[in-house]
VEXDRENNU-279685 format. One record per residue (C-alpha): chain; x, y, z. Coordinates in steps of 0.25 Angstrom, whole numbers, padded with zeros to 4 digits, always signed. Each point is the difference from the previous one (the first is absolute). Layout:
residues N
ch|c1|c2|c3
A|X|Y|Z
...
//
This chain:
residues 68
ch|c1|c2|c3
A|+0272|+0345|+0322
A|-0011|-0001|+0012
A|+0000|+0007|+0013
A|+0008|-0007|+0011
A|-0003|+0000|+0013
A|+0011|+0008|+0007
A|+0002|+0004|+0013
A|+0003|+0015|-0004
A|-0010|+0001|-0011
A|-0006|+0012|+0006
A|+0013|+0007|+0001
A|+0001|+0000|-0016
A|-0014|-0002|-0007
A|+0001|+0000|-0016
A|-0005|+0015|-0001
A|+0012|+0004|+0007
A|+0010|-0006|-0010
A|-0007|+0009|-0011
A|-0001|+0013|+0009
A|+0011|+0001|+0010
A|+0010|+0011|+0000
A|+0015|-0001|+0004
A|-0004|+0002|+0015
A|-0010|-0011|-0001
A|+0011|-0009|-0006
A|+0011|+0005|+0009
A|-0009|-0006|+0012
A|-0003|-0012|-0007
A|+0016|-0002|-0002
A|+0002|+0004|+0014
A|-0009|-0012|+0005
A|+0006|-0010|-0009
A|+0015|+0005|+0005
A|-0006|-0003|+0014
A|-0005|-0013|-0003
A|+0014|-0004|-0007
A|+0008|+0005|+0012
A|-0008|-0009|+0009
A|+0001|-0012|-0009
A|+0016|+0003|-0001
A|+0001|+0003|+0015
A|-0006|-0014|+0003
A|+0009|-0008|-0010
A|+0011|+0007|+0004
A|+0005|+0002|-0014
A|+0009|+0011|-0004
A|-0007|+0010|-0008
A|+0002|+0014|+0001
A|-0010|+0011|+0000
A|+0005|+0005|-0013
A|-0002|-0015|-0006
A|-0014|+0001|+0006
A|-0004|+0014|-0006
A|+0005|-0003|-0014
A|-0008|-0013|+0000
A|-0013|+0005|+0005
A|+0002|+0012|-0010
A|+0001|-0011|-0011
A|-0010|-0008|+0005
A|-0010|+0012|+0001
A|+0004|+0004|-0015
A|-0003|-0014|-0004
A|-0013|+0000|+0007
A|-0004|+0013|-0006
A|+0003|-0006|-0014
A|-0009|-0012|+0002
A|-0012|+0009|+0003
A|+0002|+0010|-0011
//
C-alpha cells in the first residue's frame, strides 16, 4: 500500500505506529473522537459518546493489526 496524501499525515507518521506507547495512542483516539463528534453534530445523528468511544477503540485496534 502506498502513502496517500492525507491532511493529518504529519500527526501519525508510519514510525508512530510501531513506536507509540499507550499515551500516544490515547492522544490519537482523542483526535479521532473529536472528528467523529463533529461529523455527528453536523449530520444531526443520534449517536452517543459511548458509541463513538467504542467505535474509535475498535477502529484503532484494527489499525494496529493492519500495521503490525
